[in-house]
C-alpha positions in Angstrom: -128.9 47.4 82.9 -128.0 46.6 79.0 -131.1 46.5 77.2 -130.8 47.0 73.6 -132.7 50.4 72.9 -133.8 51.5 69.4 -132.5 54.8 67.7 -135.0 56.3 65.2 -136.6 54.4 61.6 -135.1 55.9 58.2 -136.6 55.4 54.7 -135.3 53.8 52.6 -136.4 55.2 49.0 -135.6 55.4 45.3 -136.6 59.2 43.3 -137.3 58.0 40.1 -139.3 56.5 39.7 -140.5 58.4 43.3 -140.9 55.1 45.4 -140.9 53.2 49.4 -137.9 50.8 49.0 -137.9 50.2 52.5 -137.4 51.3 56.9 -134.0 50.9 57.9 -133.6 50.7 62.6 -130.1 51.2 64.8 -130.6 49.0 68.0 -127.7 48.5 70.2 -127.3 48.1 74.1 -124.5 50.7 76.4 -122.2 48.7 75.6 -122.3 47.5 72.4 -122.1 46.7 69.1 -125.2 47.9 67.9 -126.6 46.6 64.8 -128.6 48.2 62.0 -131.8 46.3 60.2 -133.4 46.7 57.2 -137.3 45.2 56.3 -137.0 46.1 52.0 -139.0 44.7 49.6 -137.9 42.6 46.4 -137.4 45.7 43.7 -135.0 44.5 41.3 -133.3 46.9 39.1 -133.2 49.1 42.4 -132.6 46.6 45.1 -132.3 43.1 45.5 -131.0 40.0 47.6 -129.3 37.2 46.0 -127.6 34.7 47.4 -124.9 33.1 45.1 -123.3 29.7 46.2 -122.1 30.4 49.4 -121.8 34.0 49.3 -125.3 36.9 49.4 -125.5 39.7 47.4 -127.0 43.3 47.2 -127.6 43.9 44.1 -128.9 48.0 44.1 -128.6 51.1 41.4 -126.2 53.9 42.0 -128.8 56.2 43.0 -130.2 53.3 45.9 -126.7 53.3 46.9 -126.0 56.8 47.5 -128.7 56.9 49.9 -128.5 53.8 51.4 -124.7 54.1 52.8 -125.9 58.0 53.8 -128.3 56.2 55.9 -125.7 53.6 57.0 -123.5 56.5 58.7 -126.4 57.8 60.2 -127.5 55.3 62.2 -124.5 54.4 63.1 -123.8 57.3 64.5 -127.0 57.7 66.5 -126.3 54.1 67.8 -123.2 55.7 69.3 -125.2 58.5 70.4 -128.1 55.9 71.9 -125.3 54.4 74.2 -123.6 57.3 75.2 -125.1 60.7 74.6 -122.9 63.7 75.2 -120.0 61.4 73.2 -118.2 63.3 70.1 -119.0 60.4 67.6 -116.5 58.9 64.9 -116.2 56.7 62.8 -114.4 53.9 63.8 -111.1 52.3 62.0 -112.8 50.3 59.0 -111.0 47.0 58.5 -112.4 46.0 54.4 -112.2 42.5 53.3 -115.2 40.8 54.5 -117.5 42.6 52.4 -116.4 43.3 48.2 -118.2 45.5 46.4 -118.1 46.2 42.1 -120.5 47.3 40.3 -122.0 45.0 36.9 -119.6 44.2 34.6 -120.8 46.9 31.3 -123.5 48.7 33.7 -122.2 51.6 36.2 -124.9 51.8 37.3 -125.8 48.8 39.2 -123.4 48.1 42.1 -123.2 44.7 43.6 -121.7 44.3 47.5 -121.1 40.5 48.1 -120.4 38.4 51.2 -120.4 35.2 53.1 -123.1 35.3 55.5 -122.2 35.1 59.2 -124.9 35.8 61.9 -122.5 37.6 64.4 -121.4 40.4 61.4 -124.6 40.1 58.9 -127.4 38.3 58.1 -130.4 38.4 55.8 -133.2 37.0 55.1 -135.3 36.5 52.3 -139.8 35.7 52.4 -141.3 35.5 48.7 -141.0 39.4 48.1 -139.7 40.1 51.7 -136.5 41.0 52.8 -135.2 41.2 56.4 -131.6 42.4 57.1 -129.4 43.2 60.0 -125.9 44.0 59.8 -123.4 44.8 62.5 -122.8 48.7 62.7 -118.7 48.0 62.0 -119.7 45.9 58.8 -122.5 48.6 58.0 -119.3 51.1 57.8 -117.3 48.6 55.9 -120.2 48.5 52.9 -120.7 52.4 53.1 -117.0 52.8 52.4 -116.5 50.0 49.9 -119.6 51.3 47.9 -118.6 55.4 47.9 -114.8 54.2 46.8 -117.1 52.1 44.0 -119.3 54.9 43.3 -115.3 57.8 43.4 -113.9 55.3 41.3 -116.0 55.4 38.5 -117.2 58.4 38.4 -112.9 59.2 38.6 -113.0 56.7 35.4 -110.5 54.4 37.0 -111.4 50.8 35.8 -110.8 48.4 38.5 -111.2 45.4 40.7 -113.5 45.1 43.2 -112.8 46.5 46.1 
């Protein structure tokens, strides 16, 4: 039997000002790959999704980016444990290139992740102020790694091109 199963729900929050931005949940089947699904409110300056040409951009504050990176890793690991409770989870190789992570020119506090939508890997549906997002677990880890590298480069004072 290869039915879809879900893990726990996690809240994505902003701490200053304190507000709930959305919730994330992981889903997977016995054979994977799993998905991270999110439902968000559009909060420009904190978290928003924007369509730019053929790409989708996730624009978020530095604090939200840090929280999202942590939650993505927990949700991907959760999928692995749902598939095999006794297994030891390790992050598989991350193949960069499908997601670009940059920061807003002149503002290191705004992180921008962009990608070409592909229903096999990542989808985003915006309806008024509600955003439904679905990202396959390998892409979620690519996003997490890209954001971590961008934040580290900013903190190190390294002026680089997009990751």
